N, C-alpha and C positions, 0 to 999 in steps of 0.2 A: 665048432669054435674052440680054440685052447683056452685054458683058464689064464686070466691075465692078473690075478693076484696069487701070490705064493708065500705062505708063512712057514717060518722054521722056529721051533720052540725047543730050547735046551735049558732045563731046569727053570729058572725064572728069566732067562733072556729071550726075547721075542724079537725076530727079525722078519719084516714083511717087504716083499718086493712088489712093485705095482707097475703096470704098464697100461697107458690109456692112449687112444687115438680119437681123432675128432669124429670118426664115423661109427664109434662103438655103439651099437644099437642096445646092448645089454645094460649099459649104465646111464643111458639118457634120462631116465626117470629119477635118478639120484640127484640130491641137491648139491654134492660135491662136484658133479661132472660140469655143471654149469660154470662154476668158479674156475676150474682148470682151463676151459677153452673160451672163456668169455672174450678173451683179446688174444691176438697173435704175439707170441713172445719167443725170445731166444735167450738161452743162458743157462748157468749153472746156479743152484741156489741151496742155501741152508736154512734150516728153521729149528728152533728150540722152544719147546713148550713144556708145561708142567701138567701132570695127570695124577689121579689118585692111585696110590699103591695098594698092594693086597693086605698090608699089615693093618689089623684093626678096622677092617672094611664095614663091619657090621654097625658101627656107630657114626653116623654121619657128622656129628658134631666134632669128631676128632679128625676128619678128613684133611684139614688144613695143616695138620702136624705132619702128615705122611704123604706129601706130594713128592713125586719123583720126576725125573728128566725123561723126556720124549723128544727124540732127535729124528729129523728128516733131512735127507740129502737127495738132490733131484737135478734133473736135466730137462730143461723145456726146449723143444723143437717147434717148427711151424705147426705141424699137423699131429704130433705126438709128444706125449710127457711120460717120464719114468722116474720113480723115486724110490728110495729105501727108507723105512721107518725102523728105528731101533729103541727099544725100551727094555728095562731091567727092573722086575719086580711089579710090573703093572698088573692091574686087575684085569683079566679078560673074561669074556663071556662066550658060550657057544651059542651060534645063531643058526 
């Protein structure tokens, strides 16, 4: 099975590409998978969130001062969904 998540990182810009379908056996145990396919939907969507940036990450009391934008653009079809996530300066962890 091909990898359904692809990440590109250039300096502090991170672009992630996602593709999910209803019969994806690899992601069924994850909590986000249920939210994507809980109901049938069609359309193009945009979402903007805030997340903690890398600057001064070691002091949690200062996190509210260093929030950055996290943008998502996506397309929902009946049986599959694809989206792009873009963030600049976000704190990332290796898993």
